[in-house]
PDB file of N, CA, C and O in Angstrom, chain B, residues numbered from 101:
ATOM      1  N   MET B 101      -4.620  -6.228  13.678  1.00  0.00           N
ATOM      2  CA  MET B 101      -5.431  -5.246  12.990  1.00  0.00           C
ATOM      3  C   MET B 101      -5.736  -4.057  13.892  1.00  0.00           C
ATOM      4  O   MET B 101      -5.742  -2.915  13.431  1.00  0.00           O
ATOM      5  N   ALA B 102      -5.985  -4.308  15.155  1.00  0.00           N
ATOM      6  CA  ALA B 102      -6.275  -3.218  16.083  1.00  0.00           C
ATOM      7  C   ALA B 102      -5.089  -2.277  16.189  1.00  0.00           C
ATOM      8  O   ALA B 102      -5.255  -1.058  16.245  1.00  0.00           O
ATOM      9  N   ARG B 103      -3.877  -2.853  16.218  1.00  0.00           N
ATOM     10  CA  ARG B 103      -2.676  -2.007  16.298  1.00  0.00           C
ATOM     11  C   ARG B 103      -2.541  -1.142  15.047  1.00  0.00           C
ATOM     12  O   ARG B 103      -2.189   0.034  15.143  1.00  0.00           O
ATOM     13  N   CYS B 104      -2.817  -1.714  13.875  1.00  0.00           N
ATOM     14  CA  CYS B 104      -2.748  -0.946  12.629  1.00  0.00           C
ATOM     15  C   CYS B 104      -3.736   0.225  12.655  1.00  0.00           C
ATOM     16  O   CYS B 104      -3.406   1.337  12.244  1.00  0.00           O
ATOM     17  N   CYS B 105      -4.931  -0.036  13.135  1.00  0.00           N
ATOM     18  CA  CYS B 105      -5.947   1.020  13.222  1.00  0.00           C
ATOM     19  C   CYS B 105      -5.527   2.105  14.201  1.00  0.00           C
ATOM     20  O   CYS B 105      -5.754   3.290  13.957  1.00  0.00           O
ATOM     21  N   ALA B 106      -4.920   1.702  15.300  1.00  0.00           N
ATOM     22  CA  ALA B 106      -4.460   2.679  16.295  1.00  0.00           C
ATOM     23  C   ALA B 106      -3.350   3.552  15.720  1.00  0.00           C
ATOM     24  O   ALA B 106      -3.327   4.761  15.950  1.00  0.00           O
ATOM     25  N   ILE B 107      -2.434   2.945  14.975  1.00  0.00           N
ATOM     26  CA  ILE B 107      -1.352   3.710  14.352  1.00  0.00           C
ATOM     27  C   ILE B 107      -1.922   4.694  13.336  1.00  0.00           C
ATOM     28  O   ILE B 107      -1.524   5.859  13.298  1.00  0.00           O
ATOM     29  N   LYS B 108      -2.853   4.219  12.516  1.00  0.00           N
ATOM     30  CA  LYS B 108      -3.464   5.093  11.515  1.00  0.00           C
ATOM     31  C   LYS B 108      -4.198   6.254  12.187  1.00  0.00           C
ATOM     32  O   LYS B 108      -4.090   7.396  11.742  1.00  0.00           O
ATOM     33  N   ALA B 109      -4.934   5.970  13.244  1.00  0.00           N
ATOM     34  CA  ALA B 109      -5.656   7.020  13.964  1.00  0.00           C
ATOM     35  C   ALA B 109      -4.691   8.046  14.546  1.00  0.00           C
ATOM     36  O   ALA B 109      -4.977   9.243  14.535  1.00  0.00           O
ATOM     37  N   GLU B 110      -3.561   7.589  15.050  1.00  0.00           N
ATOM     38  CA  GLU B 110      -2.553   8.498  15.596  1.00  0.00           C
ATOM     39  C   GLU B 110      -1.998   9.410  14.512  1.00  0.00           C
ATOM     40  O   GLU B 110      -1.850  10.614  14.723  1.00  0.00           O
ATOM     41  N   VAL B 111      -1.690   8.838  13.351  1.00  0.00           N
ATOM     42  CA  VAL B 111      -1.169   9.631  12.235  1.00  0.00           C
ATOM     43  C   VAL B 111      -2.205  10.652  11.781  1.00  0.00           C
ATOM     44  O   VAL B 111      -1.877  11.822  11.589  1.00  0.00           O
ATOM     45  N   VAL B 112      -3.440  10.224  11.610  1.00  0.00           N
ATOM     46  CA  VAL B 112      -4.513  11.129  11.177  1.00  0.00           C
ATOM     47  C   VAL B 112      -4.720  12.225  12.217  1.00  0.00           C
ATOM     48  O   VAL B 112      -4.931  13.384  11.862  1.00  0.00           O
ATOM     49  N   GLY B 113      -4.662  11.865  13.501  1.00  0.00           N
ATOM     50  CA  GLY B 113      -4.818  12.849  14.566  1.00  0.00           C
ATOM     51  C   GLY B 113      -3.726  13.900  14.561  1.00  0.00           C
ATOM     52  O   GLY B 113      -3.963  15.048  14.936  1.00  0.00           O
ATOM     53  N   GLN B 114      -2.538  13.515  14.140  1.00  0.00           N
ATOM     54  CA  GLN B 114      -1.419  14.456  14.085  1.00  0.00           C
ATOM     55  C   GLN B 114      -1.451  15.332  12.832  1.00  0.00           C
ATOM     56  O   GLN B 114      -0.837  16.398  12.799  1.00  0.00           O
ATOM     57  N   ASP B 115      -2.165  14.880  11.809  1.00  0.00           N
ATOM     58  CA  ASP B 115      -2.182  15.608  10.535  1.00  0.00           C
ATOM     59  C   ASP B 115      -3.569  15.510   9.910  1.00  0.00           C
ATOM     60  O   ASP B 115      -3.751  14.852   8.886  1.00  0.00           O
ATOM     61  N   GLU B 116      -4.530  16.160  10.524  1.00  0.00           N
ATOM     62  CA  GLU B 116      -5.917  16.067  10.073  1.00  0.00           C
ATOM     63  C   GLU B 116      -6.153  16.684   8.697  1.00  0.00           C
ATOM     64  O   GLU B 116      -7.104  16.311   8.010  1.00  0.00           O
ATOM     65  N   THR B 117      -5.302  17.620   8.287  1.00  0.00           N
ATOM     66  CA  THR B 117      -5.507  18.297   7.001  1.00  0.00           C
ATOM     67  C   THR B 117      -4.661  17.719   5.878  1.00  0.00           C
ATOM     68  O   THR B 117      -4.608  18.279   4.783  1.00  0.00           O
ATOM     69  N   GLU B 118      -4.001  16.604   6.146  1.00  0.00           N
ATOM     70  CA  GLU B 118      -3.189  15.915   5.149  1.00  0.00           C
ATOM     71  C   GLU B 118      -2.140  16.841   4.522  1.00  0.00           C
ATOM     72  O   GLU B 118      -2.018  16.937   3.301  1.00  0.00           O
ATOM     73  N   SER B 119      -1.392  17.514   5.394  1.00  0.00           N
ATOM     74  CA  SER B 119      -0.385  18.467   4.918  1.00  0.00           C
ATOM     75  C   SER B 119       1.047  18.015   5.178  1.00  0.00           C
ATOM     76  O   SER B 119       1.988  18.770   4.933  1.00  0.00           O
ATOM     77  N   GLY B 120       1.220  16.799   5.669  1.00  0.00           N
ATOM     78  CA  GLY B 120       2.577  16.349   5.950  1.00  0.00           C
ATOM     79  C   GLY B 120       2.647  14.864   6.238  1.00  0.00           C
ATOM     80  O   GLY B 120       2.619  14.040   5.324  1.00  0.00           O
ATOM     81  N   LEU B 121       2.739  14.528   7.514  1.00  0.00           N
ATOM     82  CA  LEU B 121       2.928  13.147   7.962  1.00  0.00           C
ATOM     83  C   LEU B 121       1.909  12.173   7.371  1.00  0.00           C
ATOM     84  O   LEU B 121       2.251  11.037   7.040  1.00  0.00           O
ATOM     85  N   ARG B 122       0.687  12.608   7.242  1.00  0.00           N
ATOM     86  CA  ARG B 122      -0.387  11.725   6.783  1.00  0.00           C
ATOM     87  C   ARG B 122      -0.131  11.136   5.391  1.00  0.00           C
ATOM     88  O   ARG B 122      -0.723  10.119   5.031  1.00  0.00           O
ATOM     89  N   ALA B 123       0.726  11.757   4.630  1.00  0.00           N
ATOM     90  CA  ALA B 123       1.056  11.253   3.292  1.00  0.00           C
ATOM     91  C   ALA B 123       1.591   9.827   3.347  1.00  0.00           C
ATOM     92  O   ALA B 123       1.481   9.094   2.364  1.00  0.00           O
ATOM     93  N   ILE B 124       2.170   9.417   4.482  1.00  0.00           N
ATOM     94  CA  ILE B 124       2.689   8.045   4.575  1.00  0.00           C
ATOM     95  C   ILE B 124       1.582   7.012   4.451  1.00  0.00           C
ATOM     96  O   ILE B 124       1.836   5.861   4.096  1.00  0.00           O
ATOM     97  N   LEU B 125       0.351   7.424   4.743  1.00  0.00           N
ATOM     98  CA  LEU B 125      -0.775   6.493   4.638  1.00  0.00           C
ATOM     99  C   LEU B 125      -1.202   6.270   3.188  1.00  0.00           C
ATOM    100  O   LEU B 125      -1.993   5.369   2.910  1.00  0.00           O
ATOM    101  N   ASN B 126      -0.689   7.076   2.268  1.00  0.00           N
ATOM    102  CA  ASN B 126      -1.080   6.983   0.862  1.00  0.00           C
ATOM    103  C   ASN B 126      -0.179   6.062   0.047  1.00  0.00           C
ATOM    104  O   ASN B 126      -0.439   5.846  -1.137  1.00  0.00           O
ATOM    105  N   PHE B 127       0.860   5.523   0.643  1.00  0.00           N
ATOM    106  CA  PHE B 127       1.824   4.681  -0.067  1.00  0.00           C
ATOM    107  C   PHE B 127       1.103   3.552  -0.804  1.00  0.00           C
ATOM    108  O   PHE B 127       0.459   2.702  -0.189  1.00  0.00           O
ATOM    109  N   GLY B 128       1.224   3.562  -2.128  1.00  0.00           N
ATOM    110  CA  GLY B 128       0.626   2.516  -2.956  1.00  0.00           C
ATOM    111  C   GLY B 128      -0.827   2.734  -3.325  1.00  0.00           C
ATOM    112  O   GLY B 128      -1.376   1.972  -4.122  1.00  0.00           O
ATOM    113  N   HIS B 129      -1.467   3.754  -2.768  1.00  0.00           N
ATOM    114  CA  HIS B 129      -2.897   3.924  -3.005  1.00  0.00           C
ATOM    115  C   HIS B 129      -3.240   4.398  -4.417  1.00  0.00           C
ATOM    116  O   HIS B 129      -4.265   3.989  -4.964  1.00  0.00           O
ATOM    117  N   THR B 130      -2.421   5.236  -5.007  1.00  0.00           N
ATOM    118  CA  THR B 130      -2.735   5.705  -6.368  1.00  0.00           C
ATOM    119  C   THR B 130      -2.777   4.524  -7.324  1.00  0.00           C
ATOM    120  O   THR B 130      -3.727   4.368  -8.092  1.00  0.00           O
ATOM    121  N   ILE B 131      -1.758   3.706  -7.275  1.00  0.00           N
ATOM    122  CA  ILE B 131      -1.706   2.530  -8.145  1.00  0.00           C
ATOM    123  C   ILE B 131      -2.783   1.524  -7.734  1.00  0.00           C
ATOM    124  O   ILE B 131      -3.452   0.946  -8.591  1.00  0.00           O
ATOM    125  N   GLY B 132      -2.950   1.318  -6.448  1.00  0.00           N
ATOM    126  CA  GLY B 132      -3.961   0.381  -5.959  1.00  0.00           C
ATOM    127  C   GLY B 132      -5.369   0.760  -6.382  1.00  0.00           C
ATOM    128  O   GLY B 132      -6.156  -0.100  -6.778  1.00  0.00           O
ATOM    129  N   HIS B 133      -5.689   2.050  -6.300  1.00  0.00           N
ATOM    130  CA  HIS B 133      -7.021   2.495  -6.728  1.00  0.00           C
ATOM    131  C   HIS B 133      -7.196   2.325  -8.234  1.00  0.00           C
ATOM    132  O   HIS B 133      -8.291   2.012  -8.702  1.00  0.00           O
ATOM    133  N   ALA B 134      -6.122   2.531  -8.993  1.00  0.00           N
ATOM    134  CA  ALA B 134      -6.201   2.301 -10.440  1.00  0.00           C
ATOM    135  C   ALA B 134      -6.464   0.827 -10.737  1.00  0.00           C
ATOM    136  O   ALA B 134      -7.241   0.500 -11.634  1.00  0.00           O
ATOM    137  N   ILE B 135      -5.817  -0.063  -9.984  1.00  0.00           N
ATOM    138  CA  ILE B 135      -6.043  -1.507 -10.165  1.00  0.00           C
ATOM    139  C   ILE B 135      -7.488  -1.855  -9.846  1.00  0.00           C
ATOM    140  O   ILE B 135      -8.119  -2.619 -10.575  1.00  0.00           O
ATOM    141  N   GLU B 136      -8.016  -1.297  -8.759  1.00  0.00           N
ATOM    142  CA  GLU B 136      -9.424  -1.542  -8.418  1.00  0.00           C
ATOM    143  C   GLU B 136     -10.331  -1.090  -9.558  1.00  0.00           C
ATOM    144  O   GLU B 136     -11.264  -1.796  -9.941  1.00  0.00           O
ATOM    145  N   ASN B 137     -10.049   0.087 -10.089  1.00  0.00           N
ATOM    146  CA  ASN B 137     -10.887   0.660 -11.133  1.00  0.00           C
ATOM    147  C   ASN B 137     -10.853  -0.173 -12.410  1.00  0.00           C
ATOM    148  O   ASN B 137     -11.905  -0.538 -12.935  1.00  0.00           O
ATOM    149  N   ILE B 138      -9.661  -0.478 -12.916  1.00  0.00           N
ATOM    150  CA  ILE B 138      -9.587  -1.198 -14.191  1.00  0.00           C
ATOM    151  C   ILE B 138     -10.050  -2.645 -14.080  1.00  0.00           C
ATOM    152  O   ILE B 138     -10.371  -3.284 -15.082  1.00  0.00           O
ATOM    153  N   SER B 139     -10.080  -3.158 -12.840  1.00  0.00           N
ATOM    154  CA  SER B 139     -10.553  -4.539 -12.677  1.00  0.00           C
ATOM    155  C   SER B 139     -12.034  -4.590 -12.310  1.00  0.00           C
ATOM    156  O   SER B 139     -12.568  -5.655 -11.997  1.00  0.00           O
ATOM    157  N   GLY B 140     -12.692  -3.433 -12.350  1.00  0.00           N
ATOM    158  CA  GLY B 140     -14.137  -3.393 -12.137  1.00  0.00           C
ATOM    159  C   GLY B 140     -14.574  -3.477 -10.684  1.00  0.00           C
ATOM    160  O   GLY B 140     -15.713  -3.858 -10.413  1.00  0.00           O
ATOM    161  N   TYR B 141     -13.712  -3.137  -9.750  1.00  0.00           N
ATOM    162  CA  TYR B 141     -14.056  -3.121  -8.323  1.00  0.00           C
ATOM    163  C   TYR B 141     -14.639  -4.444  -7.842  1.00  0.00           C
ATOM    164  O   TYR B 141     -15.598  -4.460  -7.069  1.00  0.00           O
ATOM    165  N   GLY B 142     -14.073  -5.531  -8.288  1.00  0.00           N
ATOM    166  CA  GLY B 142     -14.595  -6.807  -7.836  1.00  0.00           C
ATOM    167  C   GLY B 142     -13.556  -7.911  -7.808  1.00  0.00           C
ATOM    168  O   GLY B 142     -13.678  -8.876  -7.053  1.00  0.00           O
ATOM    169  N   LYS B 143     -12.544  -7.763  -8.625  1.00  0.00           N
ATOM    170  CA  LYS B 143     -11.535  -8.810  -8.704  1.00  0.00           C
ATOM    171  C   LYS B 143     -10.630  -8.790  -7.470  1.00  0.00           C
ATOM    172  O   LYS B 143     -10.225  -9.843  -6.980  1.00  0.00           O
ATOM    173  N   TYR B 144     -10.317  -7.605  -6.973  1.00  0.00           N
ATOM    174  CA  TYR B 144      -9.420  -7.448  -5.824  1.00  0.00           C
ATOM    175  C   TYR B 144     -10.128  -6.714  -4.692  1.00  0.00           C
ATOM    176  O   TYR B 144     -10.833  -5.732  -4.924  1.00  0.00           O
ATOM    177  N   LEU B 145      -9.938  -7.189  -3.488  1.00  0.00           N
ATOM    178  CA  LEU B 145     -10.357  -6.420  -2.325  1.00  0.00           C
ATOM    179  C   LEU B 145      -9.465  -5.185  -2.236  1.00  0.00           C
ATOM    180  O   LEU B 145      -8.380  -5.164  -2.817  1.00  0.00           O
ATOM    181  N   HIS B 146      -9.905  -4.168  -1.525  1.00  0.00           N
ATOM    182  CA  HIS B 146      -9.123  -2.931  -1.419  1.00  0.00           C
ATOM    183  C   HIS B 146      -7.700  -3.221  -0.925  1.00  0.00           C
ATOM    184  O   HIS B 146      -6.732  -2.733  -1.509  1.00  0.00           O
ATOM    185  N   GLY B 147      -7.574  -3.994   0.125  1.00  0.00           N
ATOM    186  CA  GLY B 147      -6.255  -4.299   0.680  1.00  0.00           C
ATOM    187  C   GLY B 147      -5.363  -5.052  -0.291  1.00  0.00           C
ATOM    188  O   GLY B 147      -4.149  -4.853  -0.309  1.00  0.00           O
ATOM    189  N   GLU B 148      -5.960  -5.912  -1.094  1.00  0.00           N
ATOM    190  CA  GLU B 148      -5.189  -6.649  -2.103  1.00  0.00           C
ATOM    191  C   GLU B 148      -4.650  -5.696  -3.164  1.00  0.00           C
ATOM    192  O   GLU B 148      -3.482  -5.779  -3.545  1.00  0.00           O
ATOM    193  N   ALA B 149      -5.500  -4.796  -3.636  1.00  0.00           N
ATOM    194  CA  ALA B 149      -5.070  -3.835  -4.647  1.00  0.00           C
ATOM    195  C   ALA B 149      -3.986  -2.916  -4.095  1.00  0.00           C
ATOM    196  O   ALA B 149      -3.049  -2.561  -4.810  1.00  0.00           O
ATOM    197  N   ILE B 150      -4.110  -2.531  -2.831  1.00  0.00           N
ATOM    198  CA  ILE B 150      -3.115  -1.651  -2.227  1.00  0.00           C
ATOM    199  C   ILE B 150      -1.796  -2.386  -2.027  1.00  0.00           C
ATOM    200  O   ILE B 150      -0.735  -1.785  -2.195  1.00  0.00           O
ATOM    201  N   SER B 151      -1.831  -3.664  -1.673  1.00  0.00           N
ATOM    202  CA  SER B 151      -0.571  -4.400  -1.518  1.00  0.00           C
ATOM    203  C   SER B 151       0.172  -4.474  -2.854  1.00  0.00           C
ATOM    204  O   SER B 151       1.394  -4.331  -2.897  1.00  0.00           O
ATOM    205  N   ILE B 152      -0.559  -4.695  -3.929  1.00  0.00           N
ATOM    206  CA  ILE B 152       0.059  -4.684  -5.259  1.00  0.00           C
ATOM    207  C   ILE B 152       0.602  -3.285  -5.553  1.00  0.00           C
ATOM    208  O   ILE B 152       1.724  -3.132  -6.036  1.00  0.00           O
ATOM    209  N   GLY B 153      -0.200  -2.280  -5.259  1.00  0.00           N
ATOM    210  CA  GLY B 153       0.215  -0.893  -5.485  1.00  0.00           C
ATOM    211  C   GLY B 153       1.460  -0.524  -4.709  1.00  0.00           C
ATOM    212  O   GLY B 153       2.308   0.211  -5.215  1.00  0.00           O
ATOM    213  N   GLN B 154       1.585  -1.021  -3.485  1.00  0.00           N
ATOM    214  CA  GLN B 154       2.767  -0.712  -2.685  1.00  0.00           C
ATOM    215  C   GLN B 154       4.020  -1.359  -3.264  1.00  0.00           C
ATOM    216  O   GLN B 154       5.090  -0.751  -3.264  1.00  0.00           O
ATOM    217  N   VAL B 155       3.894  -2.570  -3.748  1.00  0.00           N
ATOM    218  CA  VAL B 155       5.053  -3.232  -4.362  1.00  0.00           C
ATOM    219  C   VAL B 155       5.457  -2.490  -5.636  1.00  0.00           C
ATOM    220  O   VAL B 155       6.643  -2.263  -5.872  1.00  0.00           O
ATOM    221  N   VAL B 156       4.481  -2.113  -6.452  1.00  0.00           N
ATOM    222  CA  VAL B 156       4.790  -1.365  -7.680  1.00  0.00           C
ATOM    223  C   VAL B 156       5.423  -0.016  -7.330  1.00  0.00           C
ATOM    224  O   VAL B 156       6.418   0.377  -7.939  1.00  0.00           O
ATOM    225  N   ALA B 157       4.854   0.689  -6.362  1.00  0.00           N
ATOM    226  CA  ALA B 157       5.412   1.981  -5.958  1.00  0.00           C
ATOM    227  C   ALA B 157       6.839   1.828  -5.442  1.00  0.00           C
ATOM    228  O   ALA B 157       7.695   2.667  -5.721  1.00  0.00           O
ATOM    229  N   ALA B 158       7.092   0.772  -4.701  1.00  0.00           N
ATOM    230  CA  ALA B 158       8.446   0.520  -4.201  1.00  0.00           C
ATOM    231  C   ALA B 158       9.402   0.282  -5.363  1.00  0.00           C
ATOM    232  O   ALA B 158      10.527   0.782  -5.362  1.00  0.00           O
ATOM    233  N   ARG B 159       8.949  -0.489  -6.361  1.00  0.00           N
ATOM    234  CA  ARG B 159       9.798  -0.756  -7.533  1.00  0.00           C
ATOM    235  C   ARG B 159      10.109   0.528  -8.303  1.00  0.00           C
ATOM    236  O   ARG B 159      11.196   0.676  -8.862  1.00  0.00           O
ATOM    237  N   LEU B 160       9.157   1.447  -8.328  1.00  0.00           N
ATOM    238  CA  LEU B 160       9.340   2.698  -9.063  1.00  0.00           C
ATOM    239  C   LEU B 160      10.123   3.744  -8.280  1.00  0.00           C
ATOM    240  O   LEU B 160      10.564   4.741  -8.851  1.00  0.00           O
ATOM    241  N   SER B 161      10.298   3.530  -6.992  1.00  0.00           N
ATOM    242  CA  SER B 161      10.977   4.512  -6.145  1.00  0.00           C
ATOM    243  C   SER B 161      12.446   4.628  -6.514  1.00  0.00           C
ATOM    244  O   SER B 161      13.177   3.637  -6.534  1.00  0.00           O
ATOM    245  N   ALA B 162      12.859   5.833  -6.802  1.00  0.00           N
ATOM    246  CA  ALA B 162      14.263   6.077  -7.140  1.00  0.00           C
ATOM    247  C   ALA B 162      15.127   5.839  -5.909  1.00  0.00           C
ATOM    248  O   ALA B 162      14.882   6.393  -4.837  1.00  0.00           O
ATOM    249  N   GLY B 163      16.125   5.018  -6.086  1.00  0.00           N
ATOM    250  CA  GLY B 163      17.083   4.808  -5.017  1.00  0.00           C
ATOM    251  C   GLY B 163      16.722   3.752  -3.993  1.00  0.00           C
ATOM    252  O   GLY B 163      17.526   3.465  -3.107  1.00  0.00           O
ATOM    253  N   LEU B 164      15.539   3.162  -4.085  1.00  0.00           N
ATOM    254  CA  LEU B 164      15.186   2.114  -3.125  1.00  0.00           C
ATOM    255  C   LEU B 164      15.871   0.821  -3.551  1.00  0.00           C
ATOM    256  O   LEU B 164      15.638   0.324  -4.653  1.00  0.00           O
ATOM    257  N   PRO B 165      16.713   0.281  -2.682  1.00  0.00           N
ATOM    258  CA  PRO B 165      17.426  -0.946  -3.048  1.00  0.00           C
ATOM    259  C   PRO B 165      16.465  -2.099  -3.329  1.00  0.00           C
ATOM    260  O   PRO B 165      15.427  -2.219  -2.679  1.00  0.00           O
ATOM    261  N   GLU B 166      16.809  -2.935  -4.288  1.00  0.00           N
ATOM    262  CA  GLU B 166      15.975  -4.081  -4.659  1.00  0.00           C
ATOM    263  C   GLU B 166      15.704  -4.974  -3.456  1.00  0.00           C
ATOM    264  O   GLU B 166      14.624  -5.556  -3.359  1.00  0.00           O
ATOM    265  N   ARG B 167      16.660  -5.097  -2.536  1.00  0.00           N
ATOM    266  CA  ARG B 167      16.438  -5.943  -1.356  1.00  0.00           C
ATOM    267  C   ARG B 167      15.263  -5.419  -0.521  1.00  0.00           C
ATOM    268  O   ARG B 167      14.543  -6.204   0.095  1.00  0.00           O
ATOM    269  N   ASP B 168      15.070  -4.108  -0.499  1.00  0.00           N
ATOM    270  CA  ASP B 168      13.939  -3.540   0.235  1.00  0.00           C
ATOM    271  C   ASP B 168      12.626  -3.803  -0.489  1.00  0.00           C
ATOM    272  O   ASP B 168      11.609  -4.090   0.141  1.00  0.00           O
ATOM    273  N   VAL B 169      12.652  -3.706  -1.806  1.00  0.00           N
ATOM    274  CA  VAL B 169      11.459  -4.025  -2.600  1.00  0.00           C
ATOM    275  C   VAL B 169      11.094  -5.494  -2.380  1.00  0.00           C
ATOM    276  O   VAL B 169       9.927  -5.824  -2.172  1.00  0.00           O
ATOM    277  N   ALA B 170      12.098  -6.370  -2.429  1.00  0.00           N
ATOM    278  CA  ALA B 170      11.864  -7.806  -2.232  1.00  0.00           C
ATOM    279  C   ALA B 170      11.317  -8.077  -0.833  1.00  0.00           C
ATOM    280  O   ALA B 170      10.456  -8.940  -0.662  1.00  0.00           O
ATOM    281  N   ARG B 171      11.799  -7.360   0.149  1.00  0.00           N
ATOM    282  CA  ARG B 171      11.313  -7.547   1.532  1.00  0.00           C
ATOM    283  C   ARG B 171       9.845  -7.149   1.648  1.00  0.00           C
ATOM    284  O   ARG B 171       9.058  -7.850   2.285  1.00  0.00           O
ATOM    285  N   ILE B 172       9.477  -6.034   1.041  1.00  0.00           N
ATOM    286  CA  ILE B 172       8.077  -5.593   1.064  1.00  0.00           C
ATOM    287  C   ILE B 172       7.194  -6.657   0.412  1.00  0.00           C
ATOM    288  O   ILE B 172       6.169  -7.053   0.969  1.00  0.00           O
ATOM    289  N   ALA B 173       7.602  -7.112  -0.769  1.00  0.00           N
ATOM    290  CA  ALA B 173       6.824  -8.131  -1.484  1.00  0.00           C
ATOM    291  C   ALA B 173       6.732  -9.415  -0.666  1.00  0.00           C
ATOM    292  O   ALA B 173       5.669 -10.031  -0.598  1.00  0.00           O
ATOM    293  N   ASP B 174       7.826  -9.819  -0.052  1.00  0.00           N
ATOM    294  CA  ASP B 174       7.832 -11.046   0.748  1.00  0.00           C
ATOM    295  C   ASP B 174       6.900 -10.941   1.950  1.00  0.00           C
ATOM    296  O   ASP B 174       6.202 -11.901   2.278  1.00  0.00           O
ATOM    297  N   LEU B 175       6.882  -9.799   2.600  1.00  0.00           N
ATOM    298  CA  LEU B 175       5.978  -9.611   3.750  1.00  0.00           C
ATOM    299  C   LEU B 175       4.523  -9.778   3.321  1.00  0.00           C
ATOM    300  O   LEU B 175       3.738 -10.431   4.009  1.00  0.00           O
ATOM    301  N   PHE B 176       4.168  -9.183   2.183  1.00  0.00           N
ATOM    302  CA  PHE B 176       2.792  -9.330   1.699  1.00  0.00           C
ATOM    303  C   PHE B 176       2.488 -10.774   1.317  1.00  0.00           C
ATOM    304  O   PHE B 176       1.427 -11.296   1.658  1.00  0.00           O
ATOM    305  N   ARG B 177       3.413 -11.421   0.612  1.00  0.00           N
ATOM    306  CA  ARG B 177       3.204 -12.830   0.231  1.00  0.00           C
ATOM    307  C   ARG B 177       2.971 -13.698   1.469  1.00  0.00           C
ATOM    308  O   ARG B 177       2.087 -14.555   1.473  1.00  0.00           O
ATOM    309  N   ARG B 178       3.754 -13.477   2.498  1.00  0.00           N
ATOM    310  CA  ARG B 178       3.662 -14.292   3.726  1.00  0.00           C
ATOM    311  C   ARG B 178       2.318 -14.108   4.434  1.00  0.00           C
ATOM    312  O   ARG B 178       1.901 -14.982   5.194  1.00  0.00           O
ATOM    313  N   THR B 179       1.642 -12.997   4.201  1.00  0.00           N
ATOM    314  CA  THR B 179       0.320 -12.800   4.798  1.00  0.00           C
ATOM    315  C   THR B 179      -0.799 -13.186   3.851  1.00  0.00           C
ATOM    316  O   THR B 179      -1.976 -13.030   4.177  1.00  0.00           O
ATOM    317  N   GLY B 180      -0.432 -13.697   2.661  1.00  0.00           N
ATOM    318  CA  GLY B 180      -1.436 -14.152   1.712  1.00  0.00           C
ATOM    319  C   GLY B 180      -1.935 -13.071   0.771  1.00  0.00           C
ATOM    320  O   GLY B 180      -2.901 -13.295   0.042  1.00  0.00           O
ATOM    321  N   LEU B 181      -1.299 -11.901   0.767  1.00  0.00           N
ATOM    322  CA  LEU B 181      -1.731 -10.830  -0.130  1.00  0.00           C
ATOM    323  C   LEU B 181      -1.002 -10.941  -1.465  1.00  0.00           C
ATOM    324  O   LEU B 181       0.145 -11.384  -1.512  1.00  0.00           O
ATOM    325  N   PRO B 182      -1.663 -10.540  -2.546  1.00  0.00           N
ATOM    326  CA  PRO B 182      -1.005 -10.590  -3.850  1.00  0.00           C
ATOM    327  C   PRO B 182       0.005  -9.450  -3.983  1.00  0.00           C
ATOM    328  O   PRO B 182      -0.133  -8.402  -3.351  1.00  0.00           O
ATOM    329  N   VAL B 183       1.009  -9.671  -4.808  1.00  0.00           N
ATOM    330  CA  VAL B 183       2.021  -8.637  -5.052  1.00  0.00           C
ATOM    331  C   VAL B 183       2.116  -8.291  -6.532  1.00  0.00           C
ATOM    332  O   VAL B 183       2.878  -7.407  -6.922  1.00  0.00           O
ATOM    333  N   THR B 184       1.342  -8.990  -7.351  1.00  0.00           N
ATOM    334  CA  THR B 184       1.257  -8.698  -8.782  1.00  0.00           C
ATOM    335  C   THR B 184      -0.190  -8.870  -9.226  1.00  0.00           C
ATOM    336  O   THR B 184      -0.975  -9.555  -8.571  1.00  0.00           O
ATOM    337  N   VAL B 185      -0.526  -8.251 -10.328  1.00  0.00           N
ATOM    338  CA  VAL B 185      -1.857  -8.418 -10.919  1.00  0.00           C
ATOM    339  C   VAL B 185      -1.896  -9.809 -11.528  1.00  0.00           C
ATOM    340  O   VAL B 185      -0.959 -10.221 -12.211  1.00  0.00           O
ATOM    341  N   ARG B 186      -2.971 -10.526 -11.285  1.00  0.00           N
ATOM    342  CA  ARG B 186      -3.103 -11.878 -11.836  1.00  0.00           C
ATOM    343  C   ARG B 186      -4.282 -11.967 -12.766  1.00  0.00           C
ATOM    344  O   ARG B 186      -4.549 -13.031 -13.325  1.00  0.00           O
TER     345      ARG B 186
END
């Protein structure tokens, strides 16, 4: 977790105005925030909703091979995060 925070801080430090690189931190957040909202901000923790959002965003990405989508989903499953709405 400390490494993740350090990476995020580095990205934010390089793009404080969210005009380029920082967009990588938003992957899955639009869908994840929608899941949080429609589920009443209680069914899913923020990270759980974002993991689902990232898998959905990967599935919707034009040109992303299914093997890459499956790898993303598998990584989340292996850490105990959900990859679909339940």
